[in-house]
C-alpha positions in Angstrom: 31.9 50.9 151.5 28.2 50.0 152.0 25.9 53.0 152.5 22.8 51.5 150.8 19.7 53.3 152.0 21.7 55.7 154.2 20.2 59.0 155.3 22.7 61.7 154.3 20.4 64.6 153.7 22.2 67.9 153.6 25.5 66.2 154.6 28.8 67.9 153.9 30.7 65.4 151.8 33.0 67.8 149.9 36.0 66.0 148.5 34.8 62.7 150.1 36.4 59.5 148.8 33.5 57.2 147.9 35.0 55.3 145.0 33.0 52.2 144.4 30.7 52.8 147.3 27.2 51.3 147.4 24.8 54.2 147.8 21.8 52.6 146.3 18.5 54.0 147.6 20.4 56.5 149.8 18.9 59.8 150.7 21.3 62.6 149.7 18.9 65.4 149.1 20.6 68.8 149.4 24.0 67.2 150.2 27.3 68.9 149.3 29.4 66.6 147.2 31.5 69.1 145.4 34.7 67.5 144.1 33.7 64.2 145.7 35.3 61.0 144.3 32.5 58.6 143.3 34.1 56.7 140.4 32.4 53.4 139.9 30.0 54.1 142.7 26.5 52.5 142.8 23.7 55.1 143.3 20.8 53.3 141.7 17.5 54.9 142.7 19.2 57.2 145.2 17.5 60.5 146.1 19.8 63.4 145.1 17.3 66.3 144.6 19.1 69.6 144.8 22.5 68.0 145.5 25.7 69.9 144.7 27.9 67.7 142.6 30.0 70.4 140.9 33.3 69.1 139.7 32.6 65.7 141.3 34.0 62.5 139.7 31.4 60.0 138.8 33.2 58.2 135.9 31.5 54.8 135.2 29.1 55.3 138.2 25.8 53.5 138.2 23.1 56.3 138.4 20.2 54.4 137.0 16.8 55.9 138.0 18.4 58.4 140.4 16.5 61.5 141.3 18.6 64.5 140.4 16.0 67.2 139.8 17.5 70.6 140.1 20.9 69.2 141.0 24.2 71.2 140.4 26.4 69.1 138.1 28.4 71.8 136.4 31.9 70.5 135.4 31.0 67.1 136.8 32.8 64.1 135.4 30.3 61.5 134.2 32.2 59.8 131.5 30.7 56.4 130.7 28.3 56.7 133.6 25.0 54.9 133.5 22.1 57.3 133.8 19.2 55.3 132.3 15.8 56.7 133.3 17.5 59.2 135.6 15.5 62.3 136.7 17.4 65.4 135.8 14.7 67.9 135.2 16.0 71.4 135.6 19.5 70.2 136.5 22.6 72.3 135.7 25.0 70.1 133.6 26.9 73.0 132.0 30.3 71.9 130.8 29.8 68.5 132.3 31.8 65.6 130.9 29.4 62.9 129.6 31.4 61.3 126.9 30.1 57.7 126.3 27.5 58.1 129.0 24.2 56.1 128.8 21.1 58.4 129.2 18.5 56.3 127.6 15.0 57.5 128.6 16.5 60.0 131.0 14.3 63.0 132.0 16.2 66.2 131.1 13.3 68.6 130.5 14.4 72.2 131.1 18.0 71.1 132.0 21.0 73.2 131.2 23.7 71.4 129.2 25.5 74.4 127.6 29.0 73.4 126.4 28.5 69.9 127.9 30.6 67.1 126.3 28.4 64.3 125.1 30.4 62.7 122.4 29.3 59.2 121.8 26.6 59.4 124.5 23.4 57.4 124.2 20.3 59.5 124.5 17.7 57.3 122.9 14.1 58.2 123.9 15.5 60.8 126.3 13.2 63.7 127.3 14.9 67.0 126.5 11.9 69.3 125.9 12.9 72.9 126.6 16.5 72.0 127.5 19.4 74.3 126.6 22.2 72.6 124.9 23.9 75.6 123.4 27.4 74.7 122.2 27.2 71.1 123.5 29.4 68.5 121.8 27.2 65.6 120.5 29.4 64.2 117.8 28.5 60.5 117.3 25.8 60.6 119.9 22.6 58.6 119.6 19.4 60.6 119.9 17.0 58.2 118.2 13.5 59.0 119.3 14.6 61.7 121.7 12.1 64.4 122.6 13.7 67.7 121.6 10.6 69.9 121.3 11.5 73.5 122.0 15.1 72.6 122.7 17.9 75.2 122.1 20.4 73.5 119.8 22.2 76.5 118.6 25.9 76.0 118.2 25.6 72.3 119.0 28.0 69.9 117.3 26.0 67.1 115.6 28.6 65.6 113.3 27.9 61.9 113.0 25.0 62.0 115.4 21.9 59.9 114.9 18.6 61.8 115.2 16.3 59.3 113.5 12.8 59.6 114.8 13.7 62.5 117.1 11.1 65.1 117.8 12.3 68.6 116.8 9.0 70.5 116.8 9.8 74.1 117.7 13.5 73.4 118.3 16.0 76.0 117.6 19.0 74.8 115.5 20.0 78.3 114.4 19.5 81.9 115.6 16.0 83.2 115.0 14.8 86.6 114.1 13.8 87.3 117.8 17.2 86.3 119.2 19.3 89.2 120.6 22.0 86.8 121.8 23.5 85.2 118.7 25.2 81.8 119.0 25.2 80.6 115.4 23.7 77.4 113.9 24.3 73.8 114.9 26.9 72.0 112.9 26.6 68.6 111.2 28.0 66.6 108.3 27.1 63.9 105.8 27.1 61.3 108.5 24.5 63.0 110.6 21.2 61.0 110.4 17.9 62.9 110.2 15.6 60.4 108.6 12.1 60.2 110.0 12.8 63.0 112.6 9.8 65.3 112.9 9.8 69.1 112.7 7.2 71.8 112.7 6.7 75.3 111.1 8.2 76.9 114.2 11.4 74.8 114.0 14.4 77.1 113.2 16.9 75.5 110.8 20.3 76.7 109.6 20.3 78.7 106.4 20.0 76.4 103.4 19.0 73.4 105.4 16.2 71.4 103.6 14.6 69.0 106.0 12.6 67.3 103.4 15.6 66.2 101.4 17.0 64.7 104.6 14.0 62.5 105.1 12.4 64.5 107.9 8.7 64.8 108.4 6.7 68.0 108.8 4.0 67.9 111.5 1.8 70.6 113.1 3.0 72.7 116.0 1.3 71.5 119.2 -1.8 73.3 120.4 -1.1 75.6 123.3 -2.1 74.2 126.6 -5.2 75.6 128.2 -4.9 77.6 131.4 -7.6 78.0 134.0 -8.2 81.5 132.7 -9.1 80.1 129.3 -12.0 78.3 130.8 -13.5 81.3 132.7 
């Protein structure tokens, strides 16, 4: 099915069968695609801002460069999907299935990925500043060079994950003194790679974790951004 460049804004496509469809450059902003079947579909550079893809099937779909800011992807099936350079700022990916997905250089700032399944996923150079990954499964995932400043990594499973050169300034890998909702520390093993990842004084590590012995580098916390009031 060829729908390249189609205008489908706010369309009702619940349970639609679009397996293998070509939706590249299509406009699907605000569309309802709940439980839609999009396995192997091509959506390269499509506009999907605010789309509802809850429980949709997108296994092995091509979503490179798609615009999914604020999209609802809870419980979506994205196993082995290609999401390189995708825009997912503020998206809800809670409990989504992303095993083996490619998310290199994807923009996930402020996204919610609680309990998401990301085993073996590629997140190299991905932007995850301020994202919430509480309880996510990242065993064997590649996070080399990922931006994780201020990210909530409590309860995340990092066994065998590669975090070399990742940025962890201000990240939370365990419950802090100011947390009223306790989730417990992240988990890791001897195969988790931390070398050359950076951290700051405000990074919260699990009890007994020594970042220096794991080859991590201490850097300063970033300066707070100035607001217009600061210049008055």
